[in-house]
C-alpha positions as CSV (number, residue, x, y, z in Angstrom):
1,M,77.5,33.6,16.2
2,A,73.6,33.4,16.4
3,V,71.6,35.2,18.4
4,T,70.3,32.8,20.9
5,N,66.3,33.7,22.0
6,K,67.3,34.3,25.7
7,S,69.9,37.0,24.5
8,L,67.7,38.4,22.1
9,K,64.5,38.7,24.9
10,N,67.6,40.1,27.1
11,K,68.6,42.4,24.3
12,I,64.7,43.6,24.4
13,Y,64.5,43.5,28.3
14,E,67.1,46.3,28.5
15,E,65.8,48.7,25.8
16,L,62.5,48.3,27.3
17,L,63.2,49.2,30.3
18,R,65.6,51.9,29.3
19,M,62.7,53.5,27.3
20,I,60.7,53.2,29.9
21,I,63.2,55.0,32.4
22,A,63.6,57.8,29.7
23,N,59.6,58.3,29.4
24,K,59.3,57.1,25.9
25,F,56.3,55.3,26.9
26,P,52.9,58.1,28.2
27,I,51.8,56.5,31.6
28,D,48.8,56.3,30.9
29,E,49.4,54.3,27.8
30,F,48.9,50.6,27.0
31,I,52.3,49.2,25.7
32,V,50.8,46.5,23.4
33,E,52.8,43.0,22.0
34,N,52.3,43.7,18.4
35,Q,53.9,47.4,19.0
36,I,57.1,46.1,20.9
37,V,57.7,42.9,17.9
38,Q,57.2,45.8,15.2
39,M,59.4,47.7,16.8
40,F,62.4,45.6,17.3
41,G,61.2,43.0,13.9
42,V,61.3,40.4,15.8
43,S,59.1,36.9,16.8
44,R,56.6,37.0,19.4
45,S,58.6,34.5,22.0
46,P,61.7,36.9,22.6
47,V,59.1,40.2,23.1
48,R,56.6,38.3,25.7
49,E,59.8,36.5,27.8
50,A,61.2,40.1,28.1
51,L,57.4,41.7,28.7
52,V,57.1,39.0,31.6
53,E,60.3,39.3,33.1
54,L,59.0,43.3,33.1
55,C,55.8,42.6,34.9
56,N,58.1,40.0,37.7
57,E,59.8,43.0,38.2
58,N,57.1,44.9,39.2
59,I,57.8,47.4,35.9
60,L,55.1,46.7,34.3
61,R,51.3,44.8,35.1
62,N,49.8,43.2,32.4
63,I,46.0,44.2,31.8
64,P,44.0,41.3,29.6
65,R,43.0,42.0,26.8
66,A,44.6,45.2,27.0
67,G,48.0,45.6,26.9
68,Y,51.1,46.4,29.9
69,Q,51.0,48.9,32.0
70,I,54.0,50.8,33.2
71,V,53.5,50.4,37.2
72,K,53.2,54.1,39.0
73,I,55.6,54.5,41.6
74,T,54.3,55.8,44.6
75,G,55.6,58.8,47.1
76,K,55.7,55.7,49.7
77,Q,58.0,53.4,47.5
78,I,60.1,56.4,47.2
79,R,61.0,57.2,50.8
80,D,61.2,53.0,51.3
81,A,63.9,52.8,48.8
82,I,65.8,55.8,49.9
83,Q,65.3,54.4,53.7
84,F,66.3,51.3,52.1
85,R,69.6,52.3,50.2
86,L,70.9,54.4,53.1
87,L,70.9,51.0,55.1
88,I,72.6,49.2,52.2
89,E,75.0,51.6,50.9
90,E,76.4,52.1,54.4
91,E,76.8,48.9,55.2
92,G,78.5,48.1,52.0
93,I,80.9,50.4,52.8
94,R,81.9,49.1,56.1
95,T,82.4,45.5,54.6
96,G,84.0,46.2,51.5
97,F,87.0,48.7,53.3
98,N,89.3,46.9,54.1
99,R,89.0,45.4,50.8
100,I,89.8,48.2,48.8
101,T,92.6,48.7,46.9
102,D,94.2,51.7,45.1
103,N,92.9,50.0,41.7
104,D,89.4,50.2,43.2
105,I,90.1,54.0,44.3
106,N,90.9,54.9,40.8
107,S,88.2,52.7,38.9
108,L,85.8,55.6,41.2
109,K,88.2,58.6,40.4
110,M,87.6,57.4,36.1
111,L,83.7,57.1,36.5
112,T,83.8,60.9,38.2
113,L,86.0,62.0,36.2
114,E,84.4,60.8,32.7
115,R,80.9,62.3,34.3
116,N,82.7,66.0,34.8
117,K,84.6,65.6,31.1
118,R,81.6,65.4,29.3
119,S,79.4,67.8,31.9
120,K,81.5,70.5,30.7
121,I,81.5,69.9,27.1
122,E,77.4,70.2,27.6
123,P,75.0,69.6,30.4
124,L,74.0,66.1,30.3
125,P,70.6,64.6,29.8
126,L,68.9,63.3,32.5
127,E,68.8,59.4,31.6
128,E,73.1,59.9,31.5
129,E,72.8,61.9,34.1
130,L,70.7,58.9,36.4
131,K,72.7,56.2,34.6
132,L,76.1,57.5,36.0
133,N,75.3,58.1,39.5
134,Q,73.8,54.6,39.6
135,K,77.2,53.3,37.9
136,F,79.4,55.0,40.4
137,H,77.1,53.8,43.9
138,L,77.3,50.3,42.2
139,L,80.8,50.3,41.9
140,L,81.6,51.1,45.2
141,N,79.1,48.7,46.7
142,S,80.8,46.0,44.8
143,Y,84.0,45.7,47.2
144,S,81.7,44.4,50.1
145,K,81.6,41.6,47.5
146,N,78.0,40.6,48.3
147,V,76.1,40.0,45.4
148,I,73.1,40.2,46.7
149,M,73.4,43.4,48.7
150,N,74.6,44.4,45.2
151,K,72.1,43.3,43.3
152,A,69.3,44.7,45.7
153,L,71.0,48.1,45.2
154,E,70.8,48.1,41.7
155,N,66.9,47.2,42.3
156,I,66.3,50.4,44.3
157,L,68.4,52.7,42.3
158,T,66.6,51.2,38.7
159,L,63.1,52.2,40.8
160,L,64.7,55.8,41.9
161,R,65.1,56.1,38.3
162,R,62.1,55.8,37.0
163,A,60.6,57.7,39.7
164,I,62.4,60.8,38.9
165,A,61.3,60.3,35.1
166,Q,57.6,59.7,35.9
167,I,57.7,63.4,38.1
168,I,60.2,65.2,36.2
169,V,58.9,66.2,32.6
170,F,62.2,68.3,31.4
171,D,65.6,67.0,31.8
172,N,67.0,70.6,33.4
173,D,64.2,70.0,36.3
174,I,66.6,68.1,38.0
175,P,70.2,69.6,39.6
176,Q,73.5,67.5,38.2
177,Y,74.8,65.7,41.3
178,E,77.1,67.2,43.0
179,E,80.8,66.7,41.7
180,S,82.3,67.3,45.7
181,L,80.4,64.8,47.0
182,H,81.7,61.6,45.2
183,S,85.3,63.3,44.9
184,N,85.0,63.8,48.9
185,I,83.8,59.8,48.8
186,I,87.1,58.7,47.2
187,K,89.2,61.2,49.2
188,S,87.8,60.1,52.5
189,L,88.7,56.4,50.7
190,E,92.5,57.8,49.9
191,N,92.6,58.3,53.6
192,K,91.6,55.6,55.4
193,D,88.7,57.1,56.5
194,V,85.0,55.2,56.9
195,E,83.4,57.2,59.2
196,N,84.1,59.7,56.6
197,A,83.5,58.1,53.8
198,I,79.7,56.9,54.7
199,F,79.1,61.0,56.0
200,Y,79.8,62.2,52.7
201,L,77.8,59.4,50.4
202,Q,74.7,60.0,53.5
203,K,74.9,63.4,52.4
204,D,74.9,62.1,48.3
205,I,72.4,60.1,49.5
206,R,70.0,62.5,51.0
207,V,70.6,65.3,48.4
208,R,68.0,63.0,46.4
209,E,66.0,63.0,49.0
210,K,65.1,66.3,49.3
211,L,64.5,66.5,45.7
212,F,62.1,63.8,45.7
213,N,60.5,65.3,49.0
214,E,60.4,68.5,47.5
215,M,58.7,66.8,44.2
216,I,56.1,64.2,46.3
């Protein structure tokens, strides 16, 4: 099947976003269109579309006759994002609590087991650690069946991943997430205890908030 311009644009977008989060581009240097065209070996059209989408999401900004620059995330944006995240994730659990099935809980368990298994082999790179953590929280929130809420949470978590990448230089500067917190969220769901699930969810988010407060 031929690769469409749209799917190629999406592929370039995802890879550029991954590289930005992983600090592959120096924060103060310009990303130029020709550089990305050569990197992917494609025409200008899908590259330009991917760059425009990143600008629309305020991840990049276009500087005429210079190129694209990564938008730095401020301390206020981080604090606002964490506050909004707490509201969204708590509401997500409350809304989805009665819909959560045993299969849903098993899916959360599998994610947690996957992360634990891989981390026992060797410490996970920062990028991988954050991706797995984001995957857990998005899956948990998805049980609310609120697509707009879940997309908003995805945007917030992506912003916070970018913020960590911009602030932290070395992977081992960030502690691994507390395995017990995700496990306790799952146990609370199994026990049909929504308030306890929210307690551990908030604690899990506050761990990241404390880290940010120490860095910004």
